[in-house]
C-alpha positions in Angstrom: -7.6 -36.6 -2.5 -10.0 -39.2 -1.3 -13.4 -39.6 -2.9 -15.2 -37.7 0.0 -14.1 -35.0 2.2 -16.0 -34.8 5.5 -15.3 -32.1 7.8 -15.9 -31.9 11.7 -17.9 -29.5 13.5 -15.1 -28.3 15.9 -13.5 -25.0 15.0 -11.3 -24.2 17.9 -8.6 -26.3 19.6 -6.7 -25.2 22.5 -3.0 -25.8 22.9 -0.1 -23.7 24.2 -0.3 -21.2 21.4 -4.1 -20.4 22.3 -7.1 -21.0 20.1 -6.4 -22.7 16.8 -8.9 -22.1 14.0 -9.5 -24.6 11.4 -10.5 -23.2 7.9 -11.3 -24.4 4.4 -9.6 -22.2 1.8 -11.0 -21.9 -1.7 -10.5 -19.6 -4.7 -12.9 -17.3 -6.6 -11.0 -15.8 -9.5 -7.7 -14.4 -8.2 -8.9 -14.1 -4.7 -8.8 -16.5 -1.7 -11.4 -17.0 0.8 -11.9 -19.0 3.8 -14.7 -20.4 5.8 -14.8 -21.9 9.3 -14.9 -25.7 9.4 -17.9 -25.6 11.7 -19.9 -23.8 9.1 -19.3 -26.8 6.6 -20.7 -30.1 6.4 -18.7 -31.5 3.6 -17.1 -30.8 0.1 -18.1 -32.6 -3.1 -17.1 -32.4 -6.8 -19.5 -30.7 -9.1 -21.9 -33.5 -10.5 -25.2 -33.3 -12.3 -27.2 -30.1 -11.8 -30.9 -29.7 -12.4 -31.7 -26.1 -13.5 -34.7 -24.2 -11.7 -36.8 -22.3 -14.2 -36.9 -18.5 -13.4 -34.6 -18.6 -10.6 -32.0 -15.8 -10.1 -28.8 -16.1 -12.1 -26.8 -16.8 -9.0 -28.8 -20.0 -8.1 -27.5 -22.6 -10.5 -30.0 -25.3 -9.7 -30.3 -28.3 -7.3 -28.4 -31.4 -6.7 -28.8 -34.7 -4.8 -26.4 -35.0 -1.9 -26.9 -38.5 -0.6 -30.8 -38.2 -0.6 -31.0 -34.6 0.5 -31.8 -31.8 -2.0 -29.2 -29.0 -2.0 -29.7 -25.5 -3.7 -26.6 -24.6 -5.6 -25.4 -21.2 -5.4 -22.6 -19.8 -7.5 -20.6 -17.6 -5.4 -19.0 -15.4 -8.2 -22.4 -14.6 -9.4 -23.5 -14.0 -5.9 -20.8 -11.5 -5.4 -20.8 -10.1 -8.9 -17.3 -11.4 -9.4 -17.8 -13.1 -12.9 -15.0 -12.8 -15.2 -15.0 -12.3 -19.1 -13.5 -15.8 -19.6 -15.4 -18.0 -17.0 -13.8 -21.1 -15.5 -16.0 -24.1 -14.6 -16.4 -24.6 -10.8 -14.5 -27.7 -9.5 -15.9 -28.0 -6.1 -19.1 -27.4 -4.1 -19.1 -26.6 -0.3 -22.1 -28.1 1.3 -23.5 -26.1 4.3 -26.6 -26.2 6.3 -28.2 -22.9 7.4 -31.4 -22.7 9.3 -32.1 -26.4 8.4 -31.7 -25.7 4.7 -29.0 -27.3 2.5 -27.0 -25.2 0.4 -24.1 -25.8 -2.0 -21.7 -23.1 -2.6 -20.1 -23.6 -6.1 -16.3 -22.1 -6.0 -13.5 -22.4 -8.4 -11.4 -24.9 -6.3 -10.9 -25.7 -2.7 -7.2 -25.6 -2.1 -6.5 -26.5 1.3 -7.4 -27.0 5.2 -5.6 -24.3 7.2 -5.0 -24.2 10.9 -4.0 -21.0 12.4 -3.8 -19.2 15.7 -7.0 -17.4 16.2 -5.0 -14.1 16.9 -3.8 -14.2 13.4 -7.2 -13.2 12.3 -7.4 -9.4 11.7 -10.2 -6.8 11.0 -11.1 -6.3 7.5 -9.2 -3.2 6.1 -11.0 -0.9 3.7 -11.2 -1.5 0.0 -9.6 -5.0 0.4 -12.0 -6.5 -2.0 -15.0 -5.9 -4.2 -17.3 -7.8 -1.7 -19.4 -6.1 0.8 -17.5 -6.0 4.2 -20.6 -7.2 6.0 -20.0 -10.7 4.7 -16.4 -10.7 5.7 -15.6 -11.6 9.4 -11.7 -11.1 9.1 -8.6 -11.5 7.0 -5.6 -13.5 7.2 -2.2 -12.5 5.7 0.4 -15.2 5.0 3.5 -14.0 3.3 2.1 -12.5 0.0 -1.2 -14.0 0.4 -4.5 -12.2 1.8 -7.2 -14.8 2.6 -10.7 -13.3 3.5 -13.0 -15.1 5.7 -16.6 -15.3 5.0 -19.6 -15.5 7.4 -22.0 -17.9 5.6 -24.8 -17.1 8.3 -24.9 -13.6 6.7 -24.1 -14.7 3.1 -27.1 -17.1 3.3 -29.5 -15.2 5.4 -33.1 -15.2 4.3 -33.3 -11.5 3.8 -30.1 -11.4 2.0 -31.0 -14.1 -0.6 -34.5 -12.3 -1.0 -32.7 -8.9 -1.6 -30.2 -10.6 -4.1 -33.0 -12.3 -5.9 -34.8 -8.8 -6.5 -31.4 -7.5 -7.7 -30.7 -10.4 -10.0 -34.3 -10.1 -11.5 -33.7 -6.4 -12.4 -30.3 -7.4 -14.0 -31.9 -10.2 -16.0 -34.8 -7.7 -17.0 -32.2 -5.1 -18.2 -30.3 -7.8 -20.3 -33.4 -8.9 -21.9 -34.4 -5.4 -22.9 -30.8 -4.9 -24.3 -30.8 -8.0 -26.3 -34.3 -7.3 -27.6 -33.2 -3.9 -28.8 -30.1 -5.1 -30.2 -32.1 -7.7 -32.1 -34.7 -5.3 -33.4 -37.6 -6.5 -31.4 -38.8 -9.4 -29.1 -40.1 -11.4 -32.2 -36.4 -12.1 -33.4 -35.5 -13.7 -30.2 -35.4 -17.5 -30.0 -37.8 -19.2 -27.5 -36.1 -20.8 -24.6 -37.1 -24.6 -24.3 -39.7 -25.5 -21.7 -39.0 -27.4 -18.5 -35.9 -27.6 -16.3 -32.6 -28.1 -18.0 -30.2 -30.8 -16.8 -26.4 -30.0 -17.1 -23.8 -32.6 -16.7 -20.8 -31.0 -15.1 -19.0 -34.4 -14.3 -19.5 -37.7 -12.7 -20.9 -37.7 -9.3 -17.7 -38.3 -7.1 -17.1 -37.2 -3.8 -13.8 -35.5 -2.7 
């Protein structure tokens, strides 16, 4: 791959087979997802991340993307798909929604897929643990099933606010459990003050 991967804003091309849809395909655990290229600005590798104190656990922090600040969202945590043995994210999908820049941390971006629009089917019941409201359709290729995410719904203001409240409740319950197991809050270690900076790798572009 090149050091940078820019994607265009055109989604549908017309040819003798009808409309062709261009998708970015990525993985979260053992599931495959796709996003329309028109919803993506670019893809970068994970670089330095500055944590945001007291933020929901699905917001990993912020990063600088060529002079612009992007809020980083861990999609596994966002959809409660975290595994017992968590693998580090390799790629960040940069998208702009309502003039806000977001970076979606995914396991790995695997390919750019071009398929006829007619191959996209309605989402069947119980196909994934993710709420169907965020899935605009599915594609089946041999033994693969790829779910298409609608980022405008995944990153809506209302949805992010709702998730922040859910995440806060989860974190509060975890703190209560930890305190009970440790015999009281006085035995807990104090967290360091100020934002934490995590180096996930060199600042390279795909």
